[in-house]
C-alpha positions in Angstrom: 0.0 0.0 0.0 1.4 3.3 -1.0 1.6 6.2 1.5 0.1 8.7 -1.0 -2.9 6.5 -1.6 -3.5 6.1 2.1 -3.1 9.8 2.6 -5.7 10.5 -0.1 -8.2 8.2 1.6 -7.6 9.6 5.0 -7.9 13.2 3.7 -11.3 12.3 2.1 -12.5 10.6 5.3 -11.6 13.7 7.3 -13.3 16.0 4.9 -16.5 13.9 4.8 -16.7 13.2 8.5 -15.2 16.2 10.3 -15.1 19.1 7.9 -18.5 18.6 6.3 -19.9 21.8 7.9 -16.8 23.8 6.7 -16.2 22.7 3.1 -13.9 25.7 2.5 -11.7 24.9 5.5 -8.0 24.8 4.8 -6.3 21.9 6.4 -2.7 20.9 5.6 -1.8 17.2 5.7 0.7 18.0 8.6 -1.8 20.1 10.7 -2.5 18.6 14.1 -6.1 17.4 14.0 -6.8 17.7 17.8 -5.0 21.0 18.2 -6.9 22.5 15.2 -10.2 21.3 16.7 -11.0 19.1 13.7 -11.1 15.9 15.8 -12.1 15.4 19.4 -12.0 12.4 21.6 -14.9 10.8 19.8 -13.4 11.7 16.5 -10.3 9.7 17.5 -12.5 6.6 18.0 -14.1 7.2 14.6 -10.6 7.5 13.1 -9.5 4.2 14.7 -12.6 2.5 13.3 -12.0 3.9 9.9 -8.3 2.7 9.9 -9.4 -0.8 11.0 -12.2 -1.0 8.4 -10.6 0.8 5.5 -7.1 -0.6 5.8 -7.4 -3.7 7.9 -4.9 -2.2 10.4 -5.5 -2.8 14.1 -4.2 0.1 16.3 -3.1 -1.1 19.8 -3.8 1.2 22.7 -0.1 2.1 23.1 0.0 3.4 19.5 -2.8 5.9 20.0 -0.5 8.9 20.2 -0.1 12.3 18.5 3.0 11.0 16.8 1.1 8.2 15.1 -2.4 9.7 14.7 -2.0 13.4 15.2 -2.2 14.6 11.5 -3.3 13.1 8.2 0.3 12.6 7.1 1.2 10.9 10.4 -1.8 8.6 10.0 -0.8 7.7 6.5 2.8 6.9 7.5 1.5 4.8 10.5 -0.9 2.8 8.4 1.7 2.0 5.8 4.2 1.0 8.5 1.7 -1.0 10.5 0.3 -2.8 7.5 3.8 -3.9 6.6 4.4 -5.2 10.1 1.1 -7.1 10.1 1.9 -8.7 6.7 5.3 -9.9 8.0 3.7 -11.3 11.2 1.1 -13.2 9.2 3.9 -14.8 7.0 
């Protein structure tokens, strides 16, 4: 799975689920989602469900951090890395 493909899907999810009331909102891929008020604690849960459903990646509790899930670009990098780890573990 390519990181740009994942980023595009994450970006679309954020737009549809969190920015639907502000279609003109400018949000860079590296903007912090919690800090910008785009995602709240319930939004984090929605994001985790999206990652699981869309990419088949399980996010363990210890990985729910700003470094892994704080921005759209961080989420994309995490999903690509984690999906690679899960494929290796399944082999």
